[in-house]
C-alpha positions as CSV (number, residue, x, y, z in Angstrom):
1,M,0.0,0.0,0.0
2,F,2.9,2.4,0.8
3,A,4.4,1.8,-2.6
4,V,1.1,2.7,-4.3
5,C,0.8,5.9,-2.3
6,A,4.4,6.8,-3.0
7,I,4.0,6.3,-6.8
8,T,0.8,8.3,-6.8
9,L,2.5,11.2,-4.9
10,L,5.4,11.2,-7.4
11,F,3.0,11.2,-10.3
12,L,1.1,14.2,-8.9
13,M,4.4,16.0,-8.2
14,S,5.5,15.6,-11.8
15,L,2.2,17.0,-13.0
16,S,2.6,20.1,-10.8
17,H,6.0,20.8,-12.4
18,S,4.6,20.7,-15.9
19,A,1.7,22.9,-15.1
20,P,1.6,26.2,-16.9
21,L,2.7,29.4,-15.0
22,D,0.1,31.5,-13.3
23,C,-0.8,34.8,-14.8
24,K,1.2,36.8,-12.2
25,D,4.4,35.1,-13.5
26,L,3.4,35.3,-17.1
27,V,2.9,39.1,-17.3
28,Q,5.7,40.0,-14.9
29,P,7.5,43.2,-16.0
30,L,11.2,43.0,-16.4
31,A,12.9,44.4,-13.3
32,Q,15.8,45.8,-15.2
33,A,16.2,46.0,-19.0
34,D,19.6,46.3,-20.8
35,P,19.2,48.9,-23.5
36,R,21.9,47.2,-25.6
37,H,19.7,44.1,-25.9
38,Y,17.1,46.1,-27.8
39,E,19.4,47.5,-30.4
40,G,19.2,46.3,-34.0
41,R,16.5,45.0,-36.2
42,W,13.4,43.2,-34.9
43,A,10.5,41.6,-36.7
44,M,7.0,41.9,-35.3
45,I,5.7,38.4,-34.7
46,A,2.3,39.0,-33.1
47,S,0.2,41.6,-31.4
48,S,-3.0,42.2,-29.6
49,L,-5.0,45.4,-29.1
50,K,-7.8,46.1,-26.6
51,I,-9.8,49.3,-26.8
52,I,-11.0,49.8,-23.3
53,K,-12.7,53.2,-23.4
54,P,-13.3,54.7,-26.9
55,E,-13.5,58.5,-26.8
56,R,-15.9,58.5,-29.8
57,P,-17.2,56.2,-32.4
58,V,-14.5,54.6,-34.5
59,V,-14.3,56.3,-37.9
60,P,-11.5,56.5,-40.5
61,F,-8.9,59.1,-39.6
62,S,-5.6,60.4,-40.6
63,V,-2.6,60.6,-38.2
64,P,-1.0,64.1,-38.1
65,Y,2.7,64.2,-38.3
66,A,4.4,64.9,-34.9
67,D,7.7,66.6,-35.4
68,S,8.9,66.2,-31.9
69,L,8.6,63.3,-29.5
70,R,9.9,62.8,-26.0
71,I,10.8,59.3,-25.1
72,D,12.1,58.2,-21.7
73,F,13.4,54.8,-20.6
74,Y,13.8,54.0,-16.9
75,N,14.6,50.4,-15.9
76,S,12.1,48.5,-18.0
77,T,9.5,51.3,-18.3
78,Y,8.9,53.3,-21.6
79,T,7.2,56.6,-21.8
80,Q,6.5,58.6,-24.9
81,A,4.6,61.9,-25.4
82,D,4.3,64.0,-28.5
83,R,5.2,67.7,-28.7
84,N,1.7,68.9,-28.2
85,G,1.2,66.8,-25.1
86,D,-2.2,65.5,-26.3
87,R,-1.0,61.9,-26.7
88,N,0.7,59.9,-24.1
89,L,1.7,56.2,-23.9
90,T,3.5,54.3,-21.2
91,G,4.6,50.8,-21.2
92,N,7.0,48.2,-20.0
93,F,9.0,45.3,-21.2
94,V,7.5,42.0,-20.0
95,H,9.4,38.8,-19.2
96,T,9.4,36.1,-21.8
97,S,11.2,32.7,-21.9
98,C,12.1,33.4,-25.6
99,Q,15.8,34.4,-25.5
100,D,15.8,36.5,-28.7
101,C,12.4,38.1,-28.2
102,L,11.1,41.4,-27.0
103,L,7.7,41.6,-25.3
104,M,6.2,45.1,-24.9
105,R,3.0,46.1,-23.2
106,L,1.7,49.7,-23.8
107,N,-1.1,51.7,-22.3
108,V,-2.1,54.5,-24.5
109,E,-3.8,57.6,-23.3
110,S,-4.1,56.6,-19.6
111,G,-5.3,53.1,-20.3
112,K,-7.9,53.8,-23.0
113,R,-6.1,51.3,-25.3
114,Q,-3.8,48.4,-24.4
115,H,-1.3,47.1,-26.9
116,F,0.8,43.9,-26.4
117,Y,3.6,43.3,-29.0
118,L,5.9,40.3,-29.5
119,F,9.1,41.0,-31.5
120,S,11.9,38.6,-32.4
121,R,15.1,38.5,-34.3
122,R,13.7,35.4,-36.0
123,R,10.7,35.5,-38.3
124,Q,9.1,32.4,-36.9
125,L,9.0,31.2,-33.3
126,E,8.7,27.7,-31.8
127,Q,5.2,26.5,-30.9
128,K,5.9,26.7,-27.2
129,E,7.0,30.3,-27.5
130,M,3.8,31.2,-29.3
131,E,1.8,29.3,-26.7
132,E,3.4,31.3,-24.0
133,F,2.5,34.6,-25.8
134,R,-1.1,33.4,-26.3
135,A,-1.3,32.6,-22.6
136,Q,0.0,36.0,-21.7
137,V,-2.6,37.7,-23.9
138,K,-5.3,35.6,-22.2
139,C,-4.0,36.7,-18.8
140,L,-4.4,40.3,-19.8
141,N,-8.0,39.7,-21.0
142,M,-7.1,40.8,-24.5
143,P,-8.4,39.6,-27.8
144,S,-6.6,36.7,-29.6
145,P,-3.4,38.0,-31.1
146,A,-2.9,38.8,-34.8
147,V,0.1,36.7,-35.9
148,M,2.3,37.9,-38.8
149,D,2.9,35.6,-41.8
150,P,6.6,34.5,-41.5
151,T,6.7,33.7,-45.2
152,K,6.1,37.3,-46.3
153,E,9.2,39.5,-46.8
154,L,9.9,42.4,-44.5
155,C,10.4,45.9,-45.9
156,P,14.0,46.3,-47.1
157,Q,16.2,48.1,-44.7
158,E,17.1,51.6,-45.9
159,T,20.6,53.0,-45.5
160,A,21.4,56.7,-45.1
161,G,23.7,56.7,-48.2
162,D,21.2,55.0,-50.5
163,P,19.8,57.5,-53.0
164,A,16.8,55.2,-53.6
165,A,15.9,55.6,-49.9
166,N,15.2,59.3,-50.3
């Protein structure tokens, strides 16, 4: 009888180790971000958008050009405001198990919209990495993410000396 109880206990312990992380761990902001990690070129892999409190009915609009932005980084927090001060977004980098990924959560205009972006140096992630992102989106009560097609080409990178880039 003791052997049966011991085997059952070991089985239950192994299940607990393979259980998914809880939401608190999945959406944990990075405590300290290394700015050098974020340099270079990144491809957007997936994103989710949640409109919490629309100011007015959604209609087609044009985005005016802002010629001055203020961007502040502190630890893992990102803040951006345009020159006129009528748009503000804050965000943070979120922990991910993907080693070459960047996960960013943004709150736009005091939480009226939430954005959640997954970037990577690779064009296609492993299934477990995508499952983690989907679980994070679910923890934030956001809509299912839009996933980019990894077979489509990215825009060519422009260089400053390239006359075709002007």
